[in-house]
C-alpha positions in Angstrom: 110.6 -57.2 -84.6 114.0 -58.3 -85.9 113.4 -61.8 -84.5 109.9 -61.9 -86.0 111.3 -61.0 -89.4 113.9 -63.8 -89.2 111.3 -66.4 -88.2 109.3 -65.6 -91.3 112.1 -67.4 -93.2 112.1 -70.5 -91.1 111.1 -73.3 -93.5 108.5 -76.0 -93.0 105.6 -75.9 -90.5 104.9 -75.2 -86.9 104.1 -78.3 -84.9 102.1 -78.4 -81.7 101.7 -81.7 -79.9 99.0 -81.0 -77.3 97.9 -83.0 -74.3 96.2 -82.9 -71.0 99.5 -83.1 -69.2 102.2 -81.5 -71.4 102.4 -79.9 -74.8 105.4 -79.6 -77.1 106.0 -77.1 -79.9 108.6 -76.4 -82.6 109.4 -76.3 -86.3 109.2 -79.3 -88.6 112.8 -78.7 -89.9 114.3 -78.8 -86.5 115.7 -82.0 -84.9 113.4 -81.9 -81.9 110.7 -79.8 -80.2 111.9 -76.2 -79.3 110.0 -76.1 -76.1 107.5 -77.9 -73.8 105.2 -76.8 -71.0 102.6 -78.1 -68.6 99.0 -77.8 -69.8 97.3 -76.3 -66.8 93.9 -76.0 -68.5 92.9 -79.0 -70.5 92.5 -77.3 -73.8 91.5 -80.5 -75.5 88.5 -81.1 -73.3 86.1 -82.6 -75.9 83.1 -82.1 -73.7 83.2 -78.3 -73.7 85.4 -76.9 -76.5 86.0 -73.2 -76.0 87.1 -70.9 -78.8 88.6 -68.4 -76.4 90.6 -71.1 -74.5 92.0 -72.3 -77.8 92.7 -68.8 -79.1 94.6 -67.9 -75.9 96.5 -71.2 -75.9 97.7 -70.9 -79.5 98.5 -67.2 -79.1 100.8 -68.0 -76.1 102.6 -70.6 -78.2 103.2 -68.3 -81.2 104.4 -65.7 -78.7 106.9 -68.2 -77.1 108.1 -69.2 -80.5 108.4 -65.6 -81.6 106.8 -66.2 -84.9 103.7 -64.7 -86.6 100.8 -67.1 -87.0 100.4 -66.1 -90.7 103.9 -67.3 -91.7 103.6 -71.1 -91.7 101.0 -73.9 -91.8 100.5 -75.7 -88.5 100.4 -79.4 -87.7 98.3 -80.0 -84.6 98.5 -83.3 -82.7 95.6 -84.0 -80.3 94.9 -86.8 -77.8 92.1 -89.1 -78.7 89.9 -88.8 -75.7 86.4 -89.7 -77.0 86.4 -93.4 -78.0 82.7 -93.8 -78.9 81.2 -94.1 -82.4 77.8 -92.8 -81.3 76.1 -89.8 -82.9 76.7 -87.6 -79.8 80.4 -88.5 -79.8 80.7 -87.6 -83.5 78.9 -84.3 -82.8 81.3 -83.6 -79.9 84.3 -84.2 -82.1 82.9 -82.0 -84.9 82.4 -79.2 -82.4 86.0 -79.6 -81.2 87.3 -79.4 -84.8 85.3 -76.3 -85.5 86.4 -74.5 -82.4 90.1 -75.2 -83.1 89.9 -74.4 -86.8 88.0 -71.1 -86.1 90.5 -70.0 -83.5 93.5 -70.7 -85.8 92.0 -69.2 -88.9 91.0 -66.1 -87.0 94.7 -65.7 -86.2 95.4 -65.9 -90.0 97.1 -69.3 -89.9 97.4 -70.2 -93.6 96.6 -73.9 -93.3 95.8 -76.4 -90.6 96.5 -80.1 -90.4 95.0 -81.7 -87.2 95.7 -85.4 -86.5 95.2 -87.5 -83.4 98.2 -88.6 -81.5 97.6 -92.3 -82.0 97.9 -92.0 -85.8 101.0 -89.8 -85.6 102.6 -92.3 -83.2 102.0 -95.0 -85.9 103.5 -92.8 -88.5 106.6 -92.2 -86.4 107.1 -96.0 -86.3 107.1 -95.9 -90.2 103.7 -97.6 -90.3 100.2 -96.7 -91.4 98.3 -99.7 -90.0 98.4 -101.3 -86.6 97.2 -100.8 -83.0 98.6 -97.6 -81.4 98.8 -97.7 -77.6 99.5 -94.3 -76.2 100.1 -94.2 -72.4 99.3 -90.6 -71.9 99.4 -88.3 -68.8 95.9 -89.2 -67.6 94.6 -92.1 -69.7 95.9 -94.9 -72.0 94.3 -95.2 -75.4 94.3 -98.4 -77.5 93.5 -97.4 -81.1 93.1 -99.7 -84.1 94.3 -97.8 -87.3 94.0 -99.2 -90.8 95.7 -97.2 -93.6 95.9 -94.1 -91.4 92.2 -94.2 -90.5 91.0 -94.8 -86.9 88.7 -97.8 -87.0 86.2 -96.9 -84.3 83.8 -99.6 -85.4 86.4 -102.1 -84.4 86.6 -100.7 -80.9 88.8 -98.0 -79.5 89.7 -98.7 -75.8 90.4 -96.0 -73.3 91.8 -97.0 -69.9 91.7 -94.6 -67.0 95.4 -95.2 -66.1 98.1 -92.9 -67.3 101.6 -91.8 -66.4 100.3 -89.5 -63.6 98.6 -92.5 -61.8 101.9 -94.4 -61.8 103.7 -91.4 -60.4 101.2 -90.8 -57.7 101.3 -94.5 -56.7 105.0 -94.4 -56.5 104.8 -91.3 -54.2 102.3 -93.2 -52.0 104.7 -96.1 -51.7 107.6 -93.8 -50.9 105.7 -92.0 -48.2 104.8 -95.3 -46.6 108.5 -96.0 -46.5 109.0 -92.6 -44.8 110.8 -91.0 -47.7 110.5 -87.2 -47.7 109.6 -85.6 -51.0 109.3 -82.0 -52.0 107.6 -82.4 -55.3 105.8 -84.8 -57.6 108.5 -83.9 -60.2 111.1 -85.7 -58.1 108.9 -88.8 -58.0 108.5 -88.6 -61.8 112.3 -88.6 -62.2 112.7 -91.6 -60.0 109.9 -93.4 -61.9 111.7 -92.7 -65.2 115.2 -93.6 -64.0 114.6 -96.5 -61.6 111.3 -98.2 -62.3 110.7 -101.2 -64.7 108.0 -103.7 -65.6 108.5 -107.2 -64.2 108.3 -110.2 -66.6 106.7 -112.2 -63.8 105.3 -110.0 -61.0 104.8 -112.8 -58.4 108.3 -114.1 -58.9 109.8 -110.6 -58.7 108.2 -110.1 -55.3 110.6 -112.7 -53.8 113.7 -110.8 -55.1 115.8 -108.1 -53.6 115.9 -105.3 -56.2 117.3 -102.1 -54.6 118.6 -99.3 -56.8 119.6 -95.7 -55.8 119.6 -92.4 -57.5 120.6 -88.9 -56.5 118.1 -86.1 -57.4 119.8 -82.7 -57.5 118.5 -80.6 -54.6 116.7 -83.5 -53.0 119.4 -86.0 -52.2 119.7 -89.8 -52.6 116.7 -92.1 -52.9 116.8 -95.9 -52.8 113.9 -97.9 -54.2 113.3 -101.7 -54.0 110.0 -103.3 -54.7 108.6 -99.9 -55.6 110.6 -100.2 -58.8 108.4 -102.8 -60.3 105.1 -102.5 -58.3 104.8 -99.0 -59.9 104.9 -100.4 -63.5 102.6 -103.3 -62.4 99.7 -100.8 -62.2 99.5 -100.9 -66.0 98.6 -104.6 -65.8 96.8 -104.6 -62.4 95.3 -101.2 -61.8 93.5 -102.4 -58.7 96.7 -102.3 -56.7 96.6 -98.5 -57.1 92.8 -98.4 -56.3 91.7 -98.1 -59.9 88.8 -100.1 -61.2 89.8 -100.6 -64.9 91.0 -103.1 -67.4 94.7 -103.9 -67.5 96.7 -102.7 -70.5 97.0 -106.3 -71.8 93.3 -106.8 -71.5 92.4 -103.6 -73.3 94.8 -104.5 -76.2 93.6 -108.1 -76.4 90.0 -106.9 -76.5 90.8 -104.5 -79.3 92.6 -107.3 -81.2 89.7 -109.6 -80.7 87.3 -107.0 -82.2 89.6 -106.4 -85.1 89.7 -110.2 -85.8 85.9 -110.5 -85.5 85.2 -107.8 -88.1 88.3 -108.3 -90.3 87.4 -107.6 -93.9 90.7 -107.2 -95.7 91.6 -110.9 -95.8 94.9 -110.0 -94.0 94.8 -110.0 -90.2 98.5 -109.1 -89.9 97.9 -105.4 -89.7 96.4 -105.4 -86.2 99.1 -107.7 -84.8 101.6 -104.8 -84.8 101.3 -102.8 -81.5 103.1 -99.5 -81.4 103.7 -97.9 -78.0 104.0 -94.2 -77.3 104.3 -91.9 -74.3 107.0 -91.5 -71.7 105.7 -94.2 -69.4 105.7 -96.6 -72.4 109.6 -96.4 -72.2 109.7 -98.4 -68.9 112.1 -101.3 -69.4 110.4 -104.6 -69.7 107.1 -103.3 -70.9 107.4 -104.6 -74.4 108.3 -108.1 -73.4 105.6 -108.3 -70.7 102.8 -107.0 -72.9 103.8 -109.6 -75.6 103.8 -112.4 -73.0 100.4 -111.4 -71.6 98.8 -111.1 -75.1 100.0 -114.6 -76.0 98.5 -115.9 -72.7 95.1 -114.1 -73.3 94.5 -114.7 -77.0 94.0 -117.9 -79.0 96.9 -118.9 -81.2 94.9 -117.9 -84.3 95.1 -114.3 -83.2 98.3 -114.2 -81.1 100.6 -115.8 -83.7 102.8 -113.1 -85.2 102.1 -110.4 -82.5 104.8 -107.8 -82.3 105.0 -104.9 -79.8 107.2 -102.0 -80.8 108.7 -99.7 -78.1 108.3 -95.9 -78.7 111.2 -94.6 -80.8 110.9 -91.1 -79.4 109.4 -91.6 -76.0 107.0 -88.9 -74.9 107.8 -87.0 -78.2 106.6 -89.8 -80.5 103.5 -88.0 -81.7 105.6 -84.8 -82.3 108.0 -86.7 -84.6 105.0 -88.3 -86.4 103.8 -84.8 -87.2 107.3 -83.8 -88.2 107.3 -86.7 -90.7 104.0 -85.5 -92.2 105.1 -81.9 -92.5 108.3 -82.9 -94.3 106.6 -84.9 -97.0 106.6 -83.6 -100.6 102.8 -83.7 -100.6 102.6 -81.3 -97.6 100.6 -79.1 -97.1 98.4 -79.6 -100.2 97.2 -83.2 -99.4 97.1 -82.8 -95.6 95.9 -79.4 -94.6 92.6 -77.5 -94.6 92.7 -73.8 -95.6 90.4 -71.1 -94.4 88.5 -71.1 -97.7 88.0 -74.9 -97.5 87.0 -74.7 -93.9 84.3 -72.2 -94.7 83.0 -74.5 -97.4 83.1 -77.4 -94.9 84.5 -79.5 -97.8 87.4 -81.3 -96.2 86.7 -81.6 -92.4 86.3 -85.3 -92.7 89.9 -85.6 -93.8 91.2 -85.5 -90.2 90.6 -87.4 -86.9 
């Protein structure tokens, strides 16, 4: 109870950055997330939102943070999983909103601000317009955002390749080379420390590129071609047995749609591509994506394209939420209160 009384005086808001792989939580006035954990149940499953799953999920976070739900507003960051602009997709998103808000307000949370991860990643890069590319745990989303609003009519692209697929592909390659592994976590460490994206994949195949790393408790591992073939899955998913567009193709398609329906008279906004997610930190990814986009798109669209690496890696969306919750206009201009939720007056403010 002494700890709970102390936590009442923690300033700012509670931030929860949710995802299908991992979630992070902490306070907006702190320098970084206080904790993170694997998401064993996909609590953001848009197809079957469950009040009880959300209630248990948030209750466990407040218990781990040792704070009462009624003490601070919450900023909730959610993956953008449903990319359609159909009526059924809108209904699904509305049901998801209502399940989340109901669970939180039943726990006496004073105010809720729910924003998708793509928009928050853009905010973390000090921008409100651009194309946010989030390489998540299971999927990669390519989201056009204009003045903080997701432009679904311009085409949100979702590619079924995420960080997990790259990790699994690296494990397969290592097993083929008779490297013994105890856990997928070890493979992830090797991916993050040794892998990179080749500027020219075919040319890289002719090079000798070994590098070694010692993983505590596992020993030394040496990778060679696996170092860049793993990252190549982002651009050529078929080498990992995935039938999907490459990252560059998804971004180019999104840019082409934005160009076709451009109505502001200024097409510079969608030529800024902001990356987020831990896998987006692979060395060489920014340069390779820029190169591929220039090769795919006509000069009228490709001129001025700039790809920005994630400033905060896998925590980029969390820091975008931190930025919002530390604004002078927070929480009044950003949050929904229980009374407003019951009136259904401001639910269109988010997502």
